[in-house]
N, C-alpha and C positions, 0 to 999 in steps of 0.2 A: 050921646054914647054911640048910637048907630052910625052917626056921621064920622066919628073918630075911628071906629073900626073899619069903616069903608075906606077912609083915607090911608089907614095903615096897610090894608089889603092891596090898594093900588100901588103904594110905595114899594111893597115887597115885589109885585110883578115887574115894576120898572127896573129894579135891582137885578132880577133874574134875566130880563131881556138884555140889559147892558153887559152882564157877565158872559152870556152866550155870544153876543157880538164881538166882544174883546177876544174870546177863545178862537172864533173863526178868523179874525183878523191876524192873530198870532200865528195860526197854522198857515195862513196864506203867505205871510212874510217869510216863514221858514222854508216853505217850498221854493219861492222865488230865490232865496239866498242859496239854497242847495243847488238849484239849476245853474246859477252863475259860477259856483265853486266848481262844479263838475266840468263846466266849459273851460274854466281856466286851467284846471289840472290836465285836461285833454290837450290844451294848447301847449303847456309846459312839456308834456310827454312828446308831443310831435316835434317840438323844438329840440329837445334832447336827442331824439333819434336822429334828427336831421344833422345836428352837429357832430354826433359820433360817426355818422356815415360819411362826413366830409373830411378832407385832409386837415390835420391839426398842425398849426405852426410850431407847437412845442415838441413835435416828434421829428428829430433831426437824425439823418443818417450818420452812423458812426463808423462802420466799416463794411467793406464788401469782401466777402469770402467766397470765391468761385462764383456760382450763380445764385447765392443766397444773400439777400440784402437784409442786414440787421439794423434795427432801429432802438433808440433809447429815449425815453421821456425824460427831458432835463429842463432845468431852470437856468436862466442867463447867468453866466459866471465870468468873472474877469480873467480867468485862467484858461490855458489851452485844454485842461482837463475838465471833464464833465462832472460837476458836483452831484453826488448821488442823492436821489430823492426816492421816496417810497411810491411805488406804482401799484395801483389797485387792479390793473388789468390782469386777466387770467392767462394770457398767452405768454409762455416763458420766453425770455429774451436774454441774449448774451451781447454785451457791448465790450468791445475791445479797442485799444489804442496801441498800434505796433509801429508808429511813425517815428519813434525815437531811437537814437543810436545806443542808448545805455540800457533801456529796459522795455519790456512789454507789460501790458496791464489789461486784465479782463474782469468783467463784473457780470455775475448772474443775479439778476434783480429779484427773481421770485424765490419763495421759500425753498430751501435746498436740504439735502441729506448728504452727509459725507460717508462714503464707503471706504474705510481706511486701507484695506488690502490693496486696492488698485489706485488709491489717492485721487478718487473721482468724486465730484460733487454732482449729484443728480438732482433734478427738480422734484419738488413735492407738490406742485400745483395740480389742480383737478385734471384728470386725464382728458386731453383734447385731441381731436383728430388732426395730426400733423403729417404732412406727406414725408418729410425727412427731418429728423431731429438735428439740431445744431450741435456741434462739438468744437471746442477750442482747447488748445493745450498750451501751457505757459511754464516756463522755468523761471521762478520768481526771485531772481537775483539780478541787481542792477548793474551787470557788466556784460551786456548782450554781445558785444563785439569780441570778447575774449572767448574764443572757441574752446580752448583747453579747459578753462575753469568751468564754462557753462556745461560742458559734457558731463561734469560730475554733479550737477545740480538736479535734484529730483523733478521730474516733469509732473505737473498738476493738470488734471483734466476737469473741464466743465462741460456739461451737456444738458440739453433741455429734455432729454429722455427721462421719464419718471422711473423711480425704483420702488418696488413694492416690498419694502422692508420697514419694520417699526423703528421708532426713534429710541435709542437707549438713553441718550442724554439730550434734553432740549435747552436751547439757549435763546434768550430774547434780544440779543445784540448781533449785528452782522459779524461774519468771520473775515478776518484779514489775514491771507496766507502769504508767507514769504520764507525764504531759505537763509540759514545762517552757515551755509557751506562755503565754498569759494576760499577766500583769504582769511576766514575767521581764525583768530589767534594772533593776528597782526593788529596791534592797537589802532593804528590809523585806519585800517580797513573795517574793523569792528564799528567804527563811527561813520567813515565815509560810505561804505556799502551797506551799513546796517541802521544805526540809530538816527542818523541825519535823514536818509530817505524815509524811515518809519515815521519820523516827526512830520516830514513834508506830506506824506500820503494821508495820515490821519487828519491833518489840518486842512487838506485840500478836499478830500472825499467824504470825511466823516466829522466835519466841523461841529463841535458841540454835541457829539454823540460818542457813546462808548462803543468799543468793539471787543471781539474775542480773538486773541492772537493764536493762529494755528502755524506752528513752526516745523518746517521740514529740515532734514540734514542736521538734526538736533545735537547738541553738545551739553553734557552736564557741567563741563568746566565752564563754558560760556554763561550758563545760567547762574553758577556760583559767583562768577566774577562781576556780573551786572545785575544781580538780583536787586540791589538797592534802587536802581533807576527804573526798573521795569513797571512799577506801579504808576509811573508818570504817563504811561502810554495806555494802560488798561487797568480796570478794577477787577477784572475776571481772571480766573485761573487760566494759565497758559496751557494749550494743547500740544503735546509732542506727537506730531503726525507719524513719527517713525515707530512708536511703540503702542499707540492706541489700537485697540482691537474691537471697539464697539462703534456703533453709528452715532453720529452727532447731527442734530438738525439746527438750522439757522434761518432767520428770516431773509437772509441774502448772503452772498459771498463776493469778496474782491480778491483777486490773486495778482501779486506783484507789488513792487514798491516803486514810487516815483522819485527820480533824482534830477536835480537842477544842475548837476555837474560836480566836478571835484570840490569837496568841502565848500559847498555853495548852498545858501538858502536865499531864493530870490522872493522878497515879499510881494512883488507884483504878480506872481503866479499863484498866490494863495489868497482865497477869498477874504480872510481876516487879516491879511498882510503880516502874518507872523514872520519873525526874522531870526537871526542867529542869536540875538540877545534874548529872545523868548525861549529858544532852545537851551541856552546856558542858564536861564532862570529855572527851567524844569530840573536841570542837573543840581542846581543849588538847593531846590526845594527837597530833592531826594537825599542828598549827601549831608545836609545839615542835621538830618535826623539820626544819623549813624552814631554809634558809640565808638569813639576813637581815642587814641593817644594824643594828648595836646601837642600841637606843633611848637617848634622853638619860639621862644618869646621874642618880640621885637625889641631890639636894644637901642632904639633912637637912630638907627640907620636903615635906609631902604634895603629890603632883603632881595637878593638875587638868587634864583635857583638855577644852578648849572646842571643841565640834563647830561649826564656822563655816560660814555660808552667805554666798555672795557673788554679785553680779550681779542681774539682773532676774528672780529665781526666786521671790521672795515669802519672808516670814518671816525677813528679815535683821535682825540686831541692828544698828541704825544707830549706836549709841553703844557699839560693842564695846570700844573702847579704854578707856572709862570702867569697863566691867564687868571688864575684865582687871586694871586698877589696883586696883579694890576687892578682887578676889580675892587679889591679891598683898599688899595691906595686912592681909588677914585671916590671911595666913601660907602661901598656896599658891604653889607653883611652877607657873606656867601654861604650857601647851603649846597651841598652836592647831593644829587638824587640820581640813583641807579635803579631804574625800573627793570622788572622781570615779568614774565607771563603770570606769576602768582602774586604781583603786587596788589595790596589791599587798597582799593581806589578811595575809600572813605577817608583813610589817612592822608593819602596824596592830595585829595581835594582840599582838606583843611590846611595842608602845608602851602600849596600853591595859591589858593584863594587868599591866604593871609600874607602873600608875598607881593612884591611891587614890580619884579622884572623876572624874566626867564630867558635863558640862552642855551644854544647847543648846535651841533652840526646837524645838517639835514637828516631826518630819520623819523621812523614812526613814533618815537617817544615824544617828539615835539607836539604830538597831538594832546599831550597834557596841558598845552597852553589854553585849551578850552576852559580850564579851571581858574585861569588868571583873570582878575577883575578888569573890566573895561577901563582904559586909561593906563594900564600897565605897559611896560616896555618889553618888546619881544625881539631879541637879536637871533637871526638865523645865519649860521655860518654855512656858506654854499660851497661845496667841493667842486673840483673840476668836473665838467660834464653834468652838473646838477641844476643848471640854470632853469630849464623848463620845469622840472619837478618842484623846485623852490617857489617859483612864481605861481604855478597852477595850484598847488596844494596849500602851503602854509600862508602865503600872502593873501590868498582868498580868505582863509580862515581869520587871520589877523584883522583884515578889513571888516569882516562880518561881525567880529567881537569888539570893534572900536579899540583895538590895541594900537600902541605906538610902535610900528613895525620898522626894524632896521635890518638891512640885508648886507652882510659882510661876505663879499666874494673873494675867495683866496686866489693869490697869484700863483704862477707856475712853481716858483721856488718854495712854496708853502705846501706843496703836495708831495707825498712819498713816491708818487709815480715819477717825478723828476729824478729822484735818486735812483729809481730802478731802470728807467728808460732814457733819461736825459731830457733837458728842457726843450730840445728841438725835435724830439720824436713826434710822429704824427698823432699818437695817442694823447700826448700832452699839448702839443701846438693847436690841434684842431678838435679839442675835447667836446666842445658843444656841438659841432657838426656831426661827429661820430656818434655821440650819445642820442641825438635827435633821429638818426636814421637806423641805428642798430640797437635793439633792445637788449640783445645778448651781451654786447659790449658794455652798455650802460650798467647792466646788473652785475656782471662778473668783474669788470675792471673798475668802474667808477664808484660803485656802491660797496662792493665786497672786498676789493683789493687795495683801496686807497685810504690812507690815514692823513692827518693834517697837523702841521706844525705852524701855529698861528704866529704871524709877525706882531709881537706884542706892541711895538712901537706904533704901528699903524692902527692896531686894534684899540688902542687907548682913546682915540677920538670917538669911536663907537660907544665905548664904555662911558665916556664923559656925557655924550648925548643921552644915552640911556639913563644915567643917573639923574639928570635934570628932569626927565619925564617921570621917573620913579619917585623922585622927591615931591613932585607936584601931586602925584596920586596920594602919597603918604600925608601930605598937608591937607588935601580934600577929605581925607578920612579923620582929620582932627588929631593926628598924631604929631608929637613934637619931634622935630629932626635935630639931633645933636650936631654941634659943630664938627666938621671933619678933622680927624687927627691923623697925623702921619704914622703909618704902621712901622714900628721900629723892628719888630721880629715877626716873621711869617709863621702863622699858626695854621696848620692844615685843618680845614673844617671837617666836621663829621659827615659821614656818608649815610644817606637814608635810603633804604630799599623798601621798607614798609611791607615786607612779605607777610601776608596774613596778619597785619596789625602789629608786627614786631619791627621796631626801628633798628 
């Protein structure tokens, strides 16, 4: 018994000694580990300090303004424009691009507050000692070279100066500021100077990010006309800069719209290579949600929408009924469309999207060809003096939308100017030269004072070509094309204006 008790006592002491040894070893290991961890953290800290104090290859100069050099932290981009990324630096910075003929663009990358009375965006960054605050002014409308128009565009100011005011409204998305002044009200310019540059800017600078639109030179008419498509550009409420009286705060702000040229979207200048077809897809997504009057039914013949001009506005087809009859003889079902400032676009979209061809004399109303499906035929009748405008605007648009574009240039004897001045008059004989050098003559003579009498015999060849292309589109849509029948009696087609949804 005594031996057993002694053995148990010795065993207990061994366990106690082993336990103490293990504890001492464990403490030693922890201290060694802690020492190495502190050394590593100190090395990392020194490395970060060294890197921050050395020049960064991602900090590229954007613009020199006087003696102040401004920098913007950017990521590589396939475009000329610098894609916006969030910067955690505390020093407020304004980046600008003023190298383009059509537009200026500036970006205040830090948290900002809008003071609406002066249309100024101040910084909200922590107050930092800066010898002189940066200030940039922009008129955010993409027609920079047109001095008369730009003089009526409100100037927006960006500054790195802090403003000691509370935020009435806080936004968690960047602000994008632009003007709808200028030529707003002209359907062509509403898209060429507005929605197309807006699409380009959002997809270039804010790809896959939402924005808050801040609009200057605001118009309630504009909002009512385009209310259906605005949700394609932002999910947020639009801010009317002209009547807001409270402060708004944003994580950053961009001022100005990027343009690629007249009715042009260049996919090579957009990070995700968006094109005019993507722009049209956004219109389709918007307008297909509208409650509208059903368009005329397809009657087994490709439908041609004739965009008509009426009254003393110039570029009227004076023998329009003859043109309609010729189109019907070629196999078209013709619909006449007379747009106005109050045309309800949801109805127009359904009409033209469900058609197979569109035609008309050069003018803003041909912008409705945006609604024609790719593969549709587009005939533009070009009046005297209109060559450059026709090529620059609607040929670009047709190519971007993959439309089958046909250009019918009138001869001298088809212009009302020949009746007024004679075919050998300089205004008729040298119309292209005069129009290219004298904007006043182009506008007052060739656009406002000229009507067209189409040579139907010559025009039939264009109609025949357009019918073949329109028929192919109809067949691709799975629609049966009826055999062409000779029109025995001319029936004047109905005229659609779709003013506020009323045909």
